[in-house]
Structures are given as C-alpha cells and as structure tokens.
C-alpha positions as a Markdown table, in Angstrom:
| # | Residue | x | y | z |
|---|---|---|---|---|
| 1 | Met | 0.2 | 0.1 | 0.0 |
| 2 | Thr | 1.2 | 3.5 | -0.9 |
| 3 | Val | -0.2 | 6.9 | 0.8 |
| 4 | Phe | 0.6 | 10.4 | -0.2 |
| 5 | Gly | -0.7 | 13.0 | 2.2 |
| 6 | Ala | -0.4 | 17.2 | 2.0 |
| 7 | Pro | -1.6 | 20.3 | 3.3 |
| 8 | Gly | -5.0 | 21.6 | 2.0 |
| 9 | Arg | -3.8 | 24.4 | 0.5 |
| 10 | Tyr | 0.0 | 26.2 | 0.1 |
| 11 | Val | 0.5 | 29.8 | -0.4 |
| 12 | Gln | 3.6 | 31.3 | -0.9 |
| 13 | Gly | 4.8 | 34.8 | -1.5 |
| 14 | Pro | 5.6 | 38.5 | -0.2 |
| 15 | Gly | 3.3 | 39.6 | 2.0 |
| 16 | Val | 0.6 | 36.5 | 2.2 |
| 17 | Ala | 0.1 | 37.1 | 6.1 |
| 18 | Asp | -1.9 | 39.9 | 5.0 |
| 19 | Arg | -4.4 | 37.4 | 3.6 |
| 20 | Leu | -4.3 | 35.1 | 6.6 |
| 21 | Gly | -8.2 | 36.0 | 7.8 |
| 22 | Ala | -9.2 | 35.7 | 4.4 |
| 23 | Phe | -8.1 | 32.0 | 3.8 |
| 24 | Ala | -9.1 | 31.4 | 7.6 |
| 25 | Ala | -12.7 | 32.3 | 6.7 |
| 26 | Gln | -12.9 | 29.4 | 4.1 |
| 27 | Ile | -12.7 | 27.2 | 6.6 |
| 28 | Gly | -14.5 | 28.6 | 10.1 |
| 29 | Thr | -15.9 | 31.5 | 11.5 |
| 30 | Ser | -13.1 | 32.4 | 14.8 |
| 31 | Ala | -10.0 | 31.3 | 15.3 |
| 32 | Val | -7.4 | 31.5 | 18.1 |
| 33 | Val | -3.7 | 32.3 | 17.2 |
| 34 | Val | -0.6 | 30.2 | 19.1 |
| 35 | Ala | 2.7 | 31.9 | 18.1 |
| 36 | Asp | 5.8 | 32.6 | 19.3 |
| 37 | Ala | 6.2 | 35.3 | 21.9 |
| 38 | Phe | 9.3 | 36.9 | 20.6 |
| 39 | Val | 8.1 | 37.2 | 17.4 |
| 40 | Leu | 4.3 | 38.3 | 18.2 |
| 41 | Pro | 5.4 | 41.9 | 17.6 |
| 42 | Leu | 6.2 | 41.7 | 14.3 |
| 43 | Ile | 3.2 | 40.0 | 13.2 |
| 44 | Glu | 0.1 | 40.4 | 15.9 |
| 45 | Pro | -1.0 | 43.9 | 14.3 |
| 46 | Arg | -1.1 | 42.3 | 11.0 |
| 47 | Leu | -2.9 | 39.0 | 11.7 |
| 48 | Arg | -5.2 | 41.3 | 13.8 |
| 49 | His | -6.0 | 43.6 | 10.9 |
| 50 | Ser | -6.5 | 40.8 | 8.4 |
| 51 | Phe | -9.1 | 38.8 | 10.9 |
| 52 | Ala | -11.2 | 42.0 | 11.4 |
| 53 | Thr | -11.2 | 42.9 | 7.9 |
| 54 | Ala | -12.3 | 39.3 | 7.5 |
| 55 | Cys | -14.9 | 39.7 | 9.9 |
| 56 | Leu | -13.3 | 36.9 | 12.1 |
| 57 | Pro | -13.1 | 36.8 | 16.0 |
| 58 | Leu | -9.0 | 36.7 | 16.9 |
| 59 | Gln | -7.5 | 35.5 | 20.2 |
| 60 | Ile | -3.9 | 35.6 | 20.4 |
| 61 | Leu | -2.2 | 32.9 | 22.9 |
| 62 | Pro | 1.8 | 33.5 | 23.5 |
| 63 | Phe | 4.2 | 30.4 | 23.5 |
| 64 | Ala | 6.8 | 30.6 | 25.6 |
| 65 | Gly | 9.0 | 28.1 | 24.1 |
| 66 | Lys | 8.4 | 24.6 | 26.2 |
| 67 | Leu | 6.9 | 22.0 | 24.2 |
| 68 | Gly | 5.9 | 19.2 | 26.4 |
| 69 | Ala | 3.5 | 16.1 | 27.2 |
| 70 | Ser | 1.3 | 19.5 | 29.1 |
| 71 | Thr | 1.4 | 22.0 | 26.7 |
| 72 | Ala | -1.7 | 21.6 | 25.0 |
| 73 | Ala | -3.8 | 21.1 | 28.4 |
| 74 | Glu | -2.0 | 24.4 | 29.1 |
| 75 | Leu | -3.2 | 26.6 | 26.0 |
| 76 | Asp | -6.5 | 24.7 | 26.2 |
| 77 | Ala | -6.8 | 26.2 | 30.1 |
| 78 | Ala | -5.8 | 29.7 | 28.8 |
| 79 | Leu | -8.3 | 29.6 | 26.0 |
| 80 | Gly | -11.0 | 29.1 | 28.7 |
| 81 | Ala | -14.3 | 29.1 | 27.6 |
| 82 | Ala | -13.6 | 30.2 | 23.8 |
| 83 | Arg | -14.6 | 28.4 | 21.6 |
| 84 | Pro | -13.1 | 28.7 | 18.5 |
| 85 | Asp | -13.1 | 26.5 | 15.4 |
| 86 | Ile | -9.6 | 27.3 | 14.0 |
| 87 | Val | -5.9 | 27.2 | 15.3 |
| 88 | Val | -3.3 | 29.2 | 13.7 |
| 89 | Ala | -0.1 | 28.0 | 14.5 |
| 90 | Ala | 2.6 | 30.9 | 13.7 |
| 91 | Gly | 6.7 | 30.9 | 14.3 |
| 92 | Gly | 9.5 | 28.0 | 14.8 |
| 93 | Gly | 8.9 | 24.8 | 14.7 |
| 94 | Arg | 8.3 | 24.5 | 18.2 |
| 95 | Ala | 5.3 | 27.0 | 18.2 |
| 96 | Ile | 3.9 | 25.2 | 15.0 |
| 97 | Asp | 4.3 | 22.0 | 16.8 |
| 98 | Ala | 2.3 | 23.7 | 20.1 |
| 99 | Gly | -0.5 | 24.8 | 17.9 |
| 100 | Lys | -0.8 | 21.6 | 15.9 |
| 101 | Ala | -0.9 | 20.3 | 19.8 |
| 102 | Leu | -3.8 | 22.3 | 20.8 |
| 103 | Ala | -5.8 | 21.6 | 17.7 |
| 104 | Asp | -5.0 | 18.2 | 18.1 |
| 105 | Leu | -6.6 | 18.1 | 21.9 |
| 106 | Arg | -9.8 | 20.2 | 20.6 |
| 107 | Gly | -10.4 | 19.0 | 16.9 |
| 108 | Leu | -10.0 | 22.1 | 15.6 |
| 109 | Arg | -9.0 | 23.1 | 11.9 |
| 110 | Leu | -5.3 | 24.0 | 11.6 |
| 111 | Val | -3.4 | 26.6 | 9.6 |
| 112 | Thr | 0.3 | 27.2 | 10.0 |
| 113 | Leu | 2.6 | 30.5 | 9.0 |
| 114 | Pro | 5.8 | 29.9 | 9.4 |
| 115 | Thr | 8.0 | 32.9 | 10.1 |
| 116 | Val | 11.3 | 30.9 | 9.6 |
| 117 | Ala | 12.3 | 28.2 | 7.0 |
| 118 | Ser | 14.2 | 26.4 | 9.8 |
| 119 | Asn | 12.1 | 23.2 | 8.7 |
| 120 | Asp | 9.4 | 21.6 | 7.0 |
| 121 | Ala | 7.1 | 21.1 | 10.2 |
| 122 | Pro | 4.3 | 23.6 | 8.4 |
| 123 | Thr | 3.2 | 21.0 | 5.8 |
| 124 | Ser | 3.2 | 18.1 | 8.2 |
| 125 | Lys | 0.2 | 16.4 | 10.2 |
| 126 | Asn | 3.0 | 15.0 | 13.1 |
| 127 | Tyr | 4.1 | 17.0 | 16.0 |
| 128 | Val | 7.1 | 16.4 | 18.5 |
| 129 | Leu | 7.0 | 16.7 | 22.3 |
| 130 | Tyr | 9.6 | 16.7 | 24.6 |
| 131 | Asp | 10.7 | 16.1 | 27.6 |
| 132 | Asp | 12.1 | 18.6 | 30.9 |
| 133 | Val | 15.4 | 18.4 | 29.7 |
| 134 | Gly | 14.6 | 18.8 | 25.9 |
| 135 | His | 15.1 | 15.0 | 24.6 |
| 136 | Leu | 12.2 | 13.9 | 22.2 |
| 137 | Leu | 9.5 | 12.4 | 24.3 |
| 138 | Glu | 7.1 | 11.6 | 21.7 |
| 139 | Val | 6.3 | 11.9 | 18.1 |
| 140 | Arg | 2.4 | 12.3 | 17.8 |
| 141 | His | -0.1 | 12.9 | 14.6 |
| 142 | Leu | -3.0 | 15.0 | 13.6 |
| 143 | Pro | -5.9 | 13.0 | 11.9 |
| 144 | Arg | -5.3 | 15.0 | 8.4 |
| 145 | Asn | -2.8 | 17.7 | 7.5 |
| 146 | Pro | -3.0 | 21.2 | 8.3 |
| 147 | Asp | -5.7 | 23.0 | 6.1 |
| 148 | Phe | -3.8 | 26.3 | 5.0 |
| 149 | Val | 0.4 | 26.9 | 5.0 |
| 150 | Val | 0.5 | 30.6 | 4.4 |
| 151 | Val | 4.4 | 31.0 | 4.1 |
| 152 | Asp | 5.3 | 34.9 | 3.8 |
| 153 | Thr | 8.6 | 34.7 | 2.0 |
| 154 | Ala | 9.2 | 38.7 | 3.2 |
| 155 | Leu | 8.9 | 37.8 | 6.6 |
| 156 | Leu | 11.0 | 34.9 | 6.5 |
| 157 | Ala | 13.7 | 37.0 | 4.6 |
| 158 | Thr | 14.1 | 39.0 | 8.0 |
| 159 | Ala | 15.0 | 35.7 | 9.9 |
| 160 | Pro | 18.6 | 35.0 | 10.8 |
| 161 | Arg | 21.0 | 33.6 | 7.8 |
| 162 | Ala | 21.9 | 30.7 | 10.5 |
| 163 | Met | 18.0 | 29.6 | 10.8 |
| 164 | Phe | 17.7 | 29.3 | 7.3 |
| 165 | Ala | 20.9 | 27.0 | 7.2 |
| 166 | Ala | 19.1 | 25.0 | 9.4 |
| 167 | Gly | 16.3 | 25.0 | 7.1 |
| 168 | Leu | 18.5 | 24.1 | 4.1 |
| 169 | Gly | 20.2 | 20.9 | 6.4 |
| 170 | Asp | 17.0 | 20.0 | 7.1 |
| 171 | Ala | 15.8 | 19.5 | 3.7 |
| 172 | Leu | 19.2 | 18.5 | 1.9 |
| 173 | Ser | 18.5 | 15.2 | 3.5 |
| 174 | Lys | 15.1 | 14.2 | 2.0 |
| 175 | Lys | 16.4 | 12.7 | -1.5 |
| 176 | Ala | 18.6 | 10.6 | 0.5 |
| 177 | Glu | 16.1 | 9.7 | 2.5 |
| 178 | Ala | 13.2 | 8.4 | 0.7 |
| 179 | Glu | 15.8 | 6.6 | -1.6 |
| 180 | Ala | 16.9 | 4.6 | 1.3 |
| 181 | Cys | 13.1 | 4.0 | 2.3 |
| 182 | Ala | 12.0 | 2.8 | -1.3 |
| 183 | Ala | 15.2 | 0.6 | -1.7 |
| 184 | Gly | 14.5 | -1.4 | 1.4 |
| 185 | Arg | 11.3 | -2.5 | 3.2 |
| 186 | Gly | 10.9 | 0.9 | 5.1 |
| 187 | Thr | 7.5 | 3.0 | 5.8 |
| 188 | Thr | 6.4 | 6.2 | 5.6 |
| 189 | Met | 4.9 | 8.5 | 8.2 |
| 190 | Phe | 1.5 | 7.1 | 7.2 |
| 191 | Met | 2.5 | 3.7 | 7.9 |
| 192 | Ala | 2.8 | 3.0 | 4.2 |
| 193 | Arg | 5.3 | 2.5 | 1.1 |
| 194 | Pro | 6.5 | 5.7 | -0.4 |
| 195 | Pro | 4.6 | 6.6 | -3.4 |
| 196 | Leu | 7.1 | 7.4 | -6.7 |
| 197 | Leu | 5.6 | 10.7 | -6.3 |
| 198 | Ala | 6.8 | 11.2 | -3.3 |
| 199 | Arg | 10.3 | 10.0 | -4.5 |
| 200 | Gly | 10.1 | 12.5 | -7.7 |
| 201 | Ile | 9.3 | 15.5 | -5.0 |
| 202 | Ala | 12.3 | 15.0 | -2.6 |
| 203 | Ala | 14.9 | 14.6 | -5.7 |
| 204 | Leu | 12.9 | 17.7 | -7.1 |
| 205 | Cys | 13.8 | 19.3 | -3.6 |
| 206 | His | 17.3 | 18.1 | -4.0 |
| 207 | Asp | 18.3 | 19.5 | -7.3 |
| 208 | Thr | 16.4 | 22.9 | -6.5 |
| 209 | Leu | 18.4 | 23.2 | -3.0 |
| 210 | Leu | 21.7 | 22.5 | -5.7 |
| 211 | Ala | 20.7 | 25.2 | -8.1 |
| 212 | Tyr | 19.8 | 27.9 | -5.8 |
| 213 | Gly | 20.8 | 27.0 | -2.1 |
| 214 | Ala | 23.9 | 29.2 | -2.1 |
| 215 | Ala | 22.4 | 32.3 | -3.4 |
| 216 | Ala | 19.2 | 31.8 | -1.2 |
| 217 | Cys | 21.6 | 32.0 | 2.0 |
| 218 | Asp | 23.1 | 34.9 | 0.6 |
| 219 | Ala | 19.9 | 36.7 | 0.6 |
| 220 | Ala | 18.4 | 35.4 | 3.8 |
| 221 | Gly | 18.5 | 38.1 | 6.7 |
| 222 | Thr | 18.1 | 41.0 | 4.4 |
| 223 | Gly | 14.5 | 41.5 | 4.3 |
| 224 | Thr | 14.6 | 40.8 | 0.4 |
| 225 | Pro | 13.1 | 37.7 | -0.9 |
| 226 | Thr | 14.9 | 37.4 | -4.3 |
| 227 | Pro | 13.8 | 34.5 | -6.7 |
| 228 | Ala | 16.3 | 32.3 | -5.7 |
| 229 | Phe | 15.0 | 33.0 | -2.1 |
| 230 | Glu | 12.1 | 32.0 | -3.3 |
| 231 | Ala | 12.9 | 28.6 | -4.9 |
| 232 | Ala | 14.8 | 27.5 | -1.7 |
| 233 | Val | 12.1 | 28.3 | 0.5 |
| 234 | Glu | 9.6 | 26.2 | -1.6 |
| 235 | Ala | 11.9 | 23.3 | -1.5 |
| 236 | Met | 12.8 | 23.5 | 2.3 |
| 237 | Ile | 9.0 | 23.9 | 3.0 |
| 238 | Leu | 6.7 | 22.7 | 0.6 |
| 239 | Met | 8.7 | 20.1 | -1.1 |
| 240 | Ala | 10.7 | 18.7 | 2.0 |
| 241 | Gly | 7.3 | 18.8 | 4.0 |
| 242 | Leu | 6.1 | 16.2 | 1.1 |
| 243 | Gly | 8.9 | 14.3 | 0.6 |
| 244 | Phe | 9.8 | 13.1 | 3.9 |
| 245 | Glu | 6.4 | 12.7 | 5.1 |
| 246 | Ser | 4.9 | 10.7 | 2.2 |
| 247 | Gly | 8.6 | 9.5 | 1.1 |
| 248 | Gly | 10.4 | 8.4 | 3.9 |
| 249 | Leu | 12.7 | 9.5 | 6.8 |
| 250 | Ser | 16.2 | 6.9 | 7.8 |
| 251 | Val | 19.9 | 7.6 | 9.5 |
| 252 | Pro | 19.8 | 11.1 | 9.4 |
| 253 | His | 16.4 | 11.7 | 11.4 |
| 254 | Ala | 17.2 | 8.6 | 13.6 |
| 255 | Leu | 20.7 | 9.8 | 14.6 |
| 256 | Thr | 18.8 | 13.0 | 16.0 |
| 257 | Arg | 17.2 | 10.8 | 18.5 |
| 258 | Gly | 20.9 | 10.5 | 20.1 |
| 259 | Leu | 22.4 | 13.8 | 18.9 |
| 260 | Thr | 20.6 | 15.6 | 21.4 |
| 261 | Leu | 22.1 | 13.2 | 24.5 |
| 262 | Leu | 25.7 | 15.3 | 23.8 |
| 263 | Pro | 27.3 | 18.5 | 25.0 |
| 264 | Gly | 26.3 | 20.8 | 22.3 |
| 265 | Gly | 24.2 | 18.2 | 20.2 |
| 266 | Ala | 20.7 | 19.3 | 21.8 |
| 267 | Ala | 22.0 | 22.9 | 21.4 |
| 268 | Ala | 22.2 | 22.4 | 18.0 |
| 269 | Pro | 19.6 | 23.1 | 15.4 |
| 270 | His | 17.7 | 20.2 | 14.2 |
| 271 | Gly | 18.6 | 20.8 | 10.7 |
| 272 | Phe | 22.3 | 20.9 | 11.6 |
| 273 | Gln | 21.8 | 17.4 | 13.4 |
| 274 | Val | 20.4 | 16.1 | 10.2 |
| 275 | Ala | 23.1 | 17.6 | 7.8 |
| 276 | Tyr | 25.3 | 15.9 | 9.7 |
| 277 | Gly | 23.3 | 12.6 | 10.0 |
| 278 | Leu | 23.4 | 12.6 | 6.0 |
| 279 | Val | 27.4 | 12.8 | 6.4 |
| 280 | Val | 26.9 | 9.1 | 8.1 |
| 281 | His | 24.2 | 8.1 | 5.9 |
| 282 | His | 26.9 | 8.7 | 2.9 |
| 283 | Arg | 29.3 | 6.8 | 4.5 |
| 284 | Leu | 27.2 | 3.6 | 5.5 |
| 285 | Leu | 26.2 | 3.5 | 2.1 |
| 286 | Gly | 29.6 | 3.8 | 0.5 |
| 287 | Val | 28.8 | 6.7 | -1.6 |
| 288 | Pro | 31.0 | 10.0 | -1.1 |
| 289 | Met | 29.4 | 13.1 | -0.8 |
| 290 | Pro | 29.0 | 14.8 | -4.1 |
| 291 | Ala | 31.0 | 17.9 | -4.5 |
| 292 | Asp | 28.2 | 20.3 | -5.0 |
| 293 | Leu | 26.4 | 18.6 | -2.0 |
| 294 | Leu | 29.6 | 19.8 | 0.0 |
| 295 | Ala | 30.2 | 23.1 | -1.8 |
| 296 | Leu | 26.5 | 24.1 | -0.5 |
| 297 | Tyr | 27.6 | 22.8 | 2.8 |
| 298 | Thr | 31.0 | 24.9 | 2.7 |
| 299 | His | 28.8 | 28.1 | 1.9 |
| 300 | Ala | 25.9 | 27.4 | 4.6 |
| 301 | Asp | 28.4 | 26.3 | 7.3 |
| 302 | Leu | 26.8 | 23.2 | 7.6 |
| 303 | Pro | 28.5 | 20.6 | 10.1 |
| 304 | Arg | 30.2 | 17.5 | 8.5 |
| 305 | Ser | 31.3 | 15.9 | 11.8 |
| 306 | Leu | 29.9 | 15.5 | 15.0 |
| 307 | Ala | 32.6 | 17.3 | 16.5 |
| 308 | Ala | 32.1 | 20.4 | 14.2 |
| 309 | Leu | 28.1 | 20.1 | 14.9 |
| 310 | Thr | 28.6 | 19.9 | 19.1 |
| 311 | Gly | 31.4 | 22.0 | 19.1 |
| 312 | His | 33.1 | 20.0 | 21.6 |
| 313 | Ala | 36.0 | 16.7 | 21.4 |
| 314 | Val | 34.6 | 13.8 | 20.3 |
| 315 | Thr | 35.2 | 10.0 | 21.8 |
| 316 | Glu | 34.3 | 6.9 | 21.0 |
| 317 | Ala | 32.2 | 6.7 | 24.1 |
| 318 | Cys | 30.0 | 9.9 | 22.5 |
| 319 | Ile | 29.6 | 7.9 | 19.2 |
| 320 | Gln | 28.7 | 4.9 | 20.8 |
| 321 | Gln | 25.9 | 6.7 | 23.1 |
| 322 | Val | 24.7 | 8.3 | 19.9 |
| 323 | Ala | 24.5 | 5.4 | 18.0 |
| 324 | Glu | 22.6 | 3.2 | 20.5 |
| 325 | Ala | 19.9 | 5.8 | 21.0 |
| 326 | Ala | 19.3 | 5.5 | 17.3 |
| 327 | Met | 19.4 | 2.1 | 16.5 |
| 328 | Pro | 15.5 | 1.7 | 18.2 |
| 329 | Val | 14.5 | 4.2 | 15.9 |
| 330 | Arg | 11.6 | 3.0 | 13.4 |
| 331 | His | 14.0 | 5.3 | 10.4 |
| 332 | Met | 16.8 | 3.1 | 11.0 |
| 333 | Leu | 14.6 | -0.1 | 9.4 |
| 334 | Asn | 14.5 | 2.7 | 6.1 |
| 335 | Phe | 17.6 | 1.8 | 4.7 |
| 336 | Pro | 18.7 | -0.7 | 1.4 |
| 337 | Arg | 20.2 | -3.1 | 4.0 |
| 338 | Pro | 19.9 | -4.3 | 7.8 |
| 339 | Leu | 22.0 | -2.2 | 9.9 |
| 340 | Asp | 23.9 | -3.2 | 13.2 |
| 341 | Leu | 25.1 | -0.8 | 15.9 |
| 342 | Ala | 28.7 | -1.7 | 15.2 |
| 343 | Gln | 28.4 | -0.5 | 11.1 |
| 344 | Val | 26.4 | 2.9 | 12.5 |
| 345 | Val | 29.5 | 3.2 | 14.8 |
| 346 | Ala | 32.2 | 2.4 | 12.5 |
| 347 | Ala | 30.6 | 4.8 | 10.1 |
| 348 | Met | 30.5 | 7.7 | 12.8 |
| 349 | Leu | 33.9 | 7.2 | 13.5 |
| 350 | Gln | 35.1 | 7.3 | 9.7 |
| 351 | Val | 33.2 | 10.4 | 9.4 |
| 352 | Glu | 35.4 | 12.0 | 12.0 |
| 353 | Ser | 38.5 | 10.5 | 10.6 |
| 354 | Asp | 37.5 | 11.8 | 7.5 |
| 355 | Ala | 36.6 | 15.6 | 9.0 |
| 356 | Arg | 40.4 | 15.5 | 10.6 |
| 357 | Ala | 42.0 | 14.2 | 7.2 |
| 358 | Asp | 40.5 | 17.3 | 5.6 |
| 359 | Ala | 41.4 | 19.8 | 7.7 |
| 360 | Leu | 45.1 | 18.9 | 7.4 |
| 361 | His | 44.4 | 18.9 | 3.7 |
| 362 | Arg | 43.1 | 22.2 | 3.7 |
| 363 | Ala | 45.7 | 23.5 | 6.2 |
| 364 | Gly | 48.8 | 22.0 | 4.7 |
C-alpha cells in the first residue's frame, strides 16, 4: 500500500500573511493564534487587521517555547471558555507544533504560518513533544495535514541566515532518505510504502537546493526575498515536507534521537543535526558526498562531523551513545540493507577521521 498526504492549500509569496484572515474565513468562523512570544510584536498587528477585515473573531495565545506533554492542556486552559474552530500556529517549529497540539486536543482546523524557514513542520500532520531537559519524548499525529500553509517570504527573509541554513540542512537529506526508504522495506509517516510521486518531489527538492541554495543563503536575513530565495523556500518547506512525510525518513533523522544526548548536540538546530546525519548516511551507503553538495555545506556552514556539530571533542564513547540511542528508532529500518550497531559506530568514527584529514589537507 502507498499513501500520499499533503496540506489542503499551500500559499507562498511576499506579504501573504496579510491575507491570513481571508484564508481562515474559508474554513471557519473564529480563530485562536498560538505564536512564538518573541515574534508576536512583528506579526500581531498584521494578524489582527487581517482577521478584522475578514470579520473573524481572533484570540492570541503567546507560546513561551517549552513544548511538552502538558503544553496542549495549558493552552486549552488559557483559551478558557472560548470556542474557536481554527488554530493558527505561527512561529518556528516548536510554536507550530504547539499549535498542532492544541488543534489535536480540541479537534480544530489548522493553519500554519512559519516565521522562519528552519524546518518543514508547517506542511505535516505530525508534531513532537519533549521532556523537561529537552529530549524527544513522543511524536504524535493529527488526523489530517494542515488546511492552509501560509508562507510569507518577506517575513522569512528577515530571519537570521543561521536559521535558514538549518532549514537547508534538514531539507537536503530528503532525497537520500526517500531513496533509502524505497530501496529497503521501509514505511513512511503514513505507515505505508512511499509512492513514486513523493520520491520525485524529494529529488526535485534536492535539485532545487543545489541550484538555488547558496544564493538563497546570501539573501537570508536581508529582508528581501529574491527569486533564488523563493525557490529555496518552496523546496525547504513544501517539497521537503511532502518528501519526508510521504517519502520516508532514514538514518539522518534517526541519529537526531542520540545527538540531543550530547553536550552541544541538544543546542544544535535540528537541521544541523540532520545535515551531520546525512554525512553518516553517505558513509553507510559507501557513496561519497557529491562535490556540489559539499560545496553547499561549506557555503551554508553546515557541520560535516560530530565535532563540528557539538563544538566538543568527540570520543568513541560519545559515538557509541549516539548510535545506541538511534538504533531502536524505526527510521533505521528504512535503509537498503539491515544495519547493526557496529556498522553505525564504524561509519560515525570514519566520518570524524575524514573530517580531521580534510582539515589537515586544507591547512597544508
């Protein structure tokens, strides 16, 4: 069985956040916004004006950044007796997941409004919860994907370059992961085999980022969404989102479960963790990282070793810890051949050795 899932509508372009009220009016009569507290000053006046113009009542709940098992209940309590029928989840990945959690609890329609291009959470049905120390606790799933994904590229272009680079690192893995899932006996987020369309989207995502990623990185943080920036954002949010959910994940995302256990690892953006995981993935495949991909890594300052990711010296014990945490993750099954702990540890050790040799070569 194959399954393909997608949001109801994807809208991208400069200034489209100002039309959010009109989009919401197509699916409901009142809304609550769950938004990152630190971005609210940037978007609240625009959202209030947009919803007032559409004659939709609007309530706003600031999200402080902690996303755990109790988050949905806390937001529900803050909402009180209000009965909106739409949740607008606005901000970075955790704020969007907080909005998803509330929508899941109350059974509401969902609109996502990313304010950074650091991940592909806006299009998907899944959301992640963390424990008190920031380790992944659980991945939950909504009954369906968001009804609207509204991507205001003028807003995204104001976010820091490093956040854009994180989204780039996350998206660059999608082709390799979808290929690995299809080559093996893997399943996707829909517990199904990946359809050809999802694999094609993941491949197009990769090609688009190789063509436009470097120029898009240069536009990030300037406030001006260039054509290259528009193309890369579409790849990083829409194509990567469809590619991972219906195409499948593999080693790069499985490794993130262990990377958060290391000093410096938990603090690293998810996309940087995945970028490192893609290097390990290639080593396990026995296929060198292509030169154009390595060049993009260099341009975007993406990590090519565990030492670069964490900022700490790496021991074999560290590598063993990461690999042991990753092995039970079902994404590890989405590989052309069965993997064991020794193979993963050996690949990670070789990645560190390769990085040291490369650094010596460049220094000489």
